[in-house]
C-alpha positions as CSV (number, residue, x, y, z in Angstrom):
1,M,-0.1,-0.4,0.2
2,E,2.8,2.2,0.0
3,S,4.0,3.9,-2.9
4,V,6.9,6.1,-2.9
5,A,7.7,8.7,-5.6
6,T,11.4,8.5,-6.9
7,T,12.9,10.3,-9.8
8,S,15.9,8.7,-11.3
9,I,18.7,10.9,-12.4
10,E,20.5,9.7,-15.2
11,D,24.3,9.6,-15.4
12,G,25.7,12.9,-16.4
13,Q,23.0,15.3,-14.4
14,T,23.2,17.2,-11.7
15,P,20.2,17.3,-9.5
16,S,19.7,20.9,-9.5
17,S,19.2,20.8,-12.9
18,T,16.5,17.6,-13.0
19,M,13.8,20.0,-10.7
20,S,11.3,22.0,-11.7
21,K,12.3,26.0,-11.5
22,R,10.2,27.6,-9.0
23,G,9.6,31.2,-8.6
24,G,12.8,33.0,-9.5
25,W,12.4,36.6,-11.8
26,T,9.4,35.6,-12.1
27,A,7.6,35.6,-8.9
28,F,9.5,39.1,-8.2
29,P,6.8,41.5,-9.8
30,F,4.2,39.8,-7.6
31,V,5.9,39.7,-4.5
32,I,6.3,43.3,-5.0
33,G,3.0,44.3,-5.8
34,T,2.3,42.0,-2.9
35,F,4.5,44.1,0.2
36,Y,4.6,47.7,-1.9
37,P,1.3,48.6,0.0
38,I,1.8,47.3,3.0
39,I,5.9,49.6,3.1
40,S,4.9,52.6,1.2
41,T,1.8,53.2,4.0
42,V,3.9,52.4,6.4
43,L,7.4,54.9,5.5
44,S,4.4,57.2,4.9
45,N,3.1,57.3,8.2
46,N,7.0,57.9,9.9
47,L,7.9,60.6,7.6
48,V,4.6,62.2,8.0
49,D,4.9,61.5,11.9
50,L,8.5,63.4,11.3
51,F,7.9,66.0,9.5
52,N,5.1,67.1,12.4
53,Y,7.1,66.5,14.7
54,F,9.5,68.1,13.6
55,S,7.6,71.2,12.5
56,L,8.8,70.6,9.0
57,F,6.0,71.7,6.2
58,F,3.6,72.6,9.1
59,P,4.0,75.9,10.9
60,P,2.8,75.4,14.2
61,K,-0.5,77.9,14.8
């Protein structure tokens, strides 16, 4: 009842050349698109807090 999936490596081939490629540069735009909103939100909130703290663009009333 036990079945073990094995792959045979022919002579002269390395294991990395027989495995399928996963991700790489193909996944890069998707990773950037996923993290961009999070990173930009955190950076913009921190910049606004720093501007307010040091009264850079918003003069005190």
